[in-house]
N, C-alpha and C positions, 0 to 999 in steps of 0.2 A: 689640858691646854686647848684653846680654841683657835681656829684659823679665821681670819676676817676677810670679808669680800665687800668692796664698796663699788657703787656704780661708776665711779671715776677711774677705777683701776682694773675693771673687768669688762670685756667687750659685751655688747648688747645681747648677742645670742647666748653666750654663756650665762649671763645674768638672768635671762628669761628661763633657761633650763634650771638654774639654781632656785629661782622662785617656784617654778612648777614642780620641782622635786621636793620642796619644803612644805608648800601649802597643799597638803594631801589629807584625805581624799577629797576630790572636788566633784560635786554632782554635775551631771551633764544636761544642758538644755539642748534637746534635739529639735531645732527650730525649723518649722515649715513656713514658707512664705509663697507669695505668687507675684510675678512681675506685672508691670503695667500692661504687658502684651499677653498676659494670661498663662505664662509658663511657671509651673510649680517648682519650688526649690526646697531642698532639705539638707541641713548641715548641723553637725554637733558643735557645741560651745561649752567649754569646761570652766569658764568664769561665769557662774550662774548662782543666783540666790533670790530670796524674797526681799524686796526693798521696803515694803509697808504692808501691814495687815488691814488697816482702816485708813483710807480705802485700800483694797488689795492691789498691790503692784509687784510685779516680778521684774527682774533685770538680768541681762546677760551682757557680756563684753565681747565685742568684735575687735580683734587685733588687726587694724587696717580696714579699708573699705571693701567689704566682700559683698557677694550677691545678696545675702540675707539682709544686710543693712540697706543696700540700695533699694531692694524691694519694699522694705518696711517704710523707708522714707517716701517712696512713690505711692504706696497704697494705705499706709497707716495701720496695717494689721499683721498679726503673726500668731502662730500656735507653737507652744512648747510641748513636745511629746516626750513621755518618759522613756529613757533609754534603759533597756532591761538586759539581763544576762541572756535571755532567749534570742535577743536581737543583736547580740554582740557583733557578729560579722557585718550585718547591714549597717549598724551605726558607724563602724570603722570605715566601711566602703564609701559612705556618703561624705567623708572628710576629704576625698580626692578633689582635685581642682577641675571640675567639669566646666565646660563652656556654659555660659548663662542661658543658651538656647536649649540646653538639655535638662530634662527633669530627672533628678536623682531618684525619684520614686520609680520611674520606668527603668533607669539604668541599673538599679540594684534589685529590682523585682519586688517592690513594696506596693501594697494596695493603698490607694487613696480612699478617704472616707469624708463626706461633706461635714464641715463644721457647723455648729449651731448658730453662731453669731458673727462670724467673720468669713471672708472669702477663701483664705488659704485652707487647703485640706488638712485633715488630721491623718496620722499614720494609723491605718485600721488595725494593725497588729499590736500597737502600743496600748497598754492597759489604762493609761491616764493621759489626758490632754488638758492643757491650760490655754484657753483662747484669750487673746489680748488685743487691745488697740493701743497705738503709740501714745505714750505720755510725753516723753522727751528723749532726745539723744544728747549725751554729754560727752564732749571730746576731752579726753585725758591723755596727754602725751601722744603715743602712737596708736591709741585705742579709742573706741567709741562705746560708751555705756548706754545700752538701749533699755529704757524703762517702759513697761506696758501695763495699762490698766486692765485687770482681769475682768473679762465679761462672762466667762463660763468655765467651769471645770467639769469634765466628764470622766467617769470611772466605770470601767466594765464591771458589772455587778458581781462577778465571781471573785473579784479582788477586794471586795469590801468585807470588813469584819462585822461583828454583831453591832458595834457602835456606829456603823455607817462611815467609818474612816478606812482608807486604804490599809490593807494588811502588809506590813513590810516584807514578811517572808514570802508572801504570794507575789508581790511586785518584783522582787529580786532585782533592784536597781543596780546599774553599773556606775562606776566612778572612774575618774582619771587620776593617775598618779604621775610620777616623773618619767622621763625618757619615753619609751614606747610601752610603758606598763599601764595596765588597767586594773581597777579594783573590782572584785566580785563581792556579792553580798556578805557582810561580815557576821560574826557571832553577835547576838544582841543580848544586852542586859537591861533589866528594868529597875528603876529606882525612883521613888517619889521625891519631889522637891521638898526641902525642909520648910516648915511654916515660920520658924523663928531661927535666928542665928544661933550657932553653937555657943 
């Protein structure tokens, strides 16, 4: 027997929790931006994916108008830093509601590193960063989907496998689950895609 939940019969907060407890695990975009006044900002977003590979476009969703979104609209640039198990406490700490005049890098003790193609700094401790320029912002309900054209991906060399791709076990990425739960790197299976249908 299944229970049913409709947006018309469940309050918005409960429906949000239902969605985020169901769509799991979700990768985390740890987004660094810089304000028009030059103040760095860093915040995690768990509605994150690749929008296109040719051209390369990444996207994340901001529920409401937050500092990250305002900064991107003002400057047209951002960086997605990989959120890893080793940085778990720092990633969580940057989700707090800091004043826009405060840099989360400084507040939680993270080192900034200059990016190659955009003004917002990278998280020096993060093994992978994706630098991007604003493609578009799409308003959807109470949210804003931010799409960015990828201008550079940097990977710390020790996290590259022999094929020059990031090694999943070395990266140890975090994910978001429901409630206050986070996902740690799972067990990995490998299987080749079939070349023909069964």
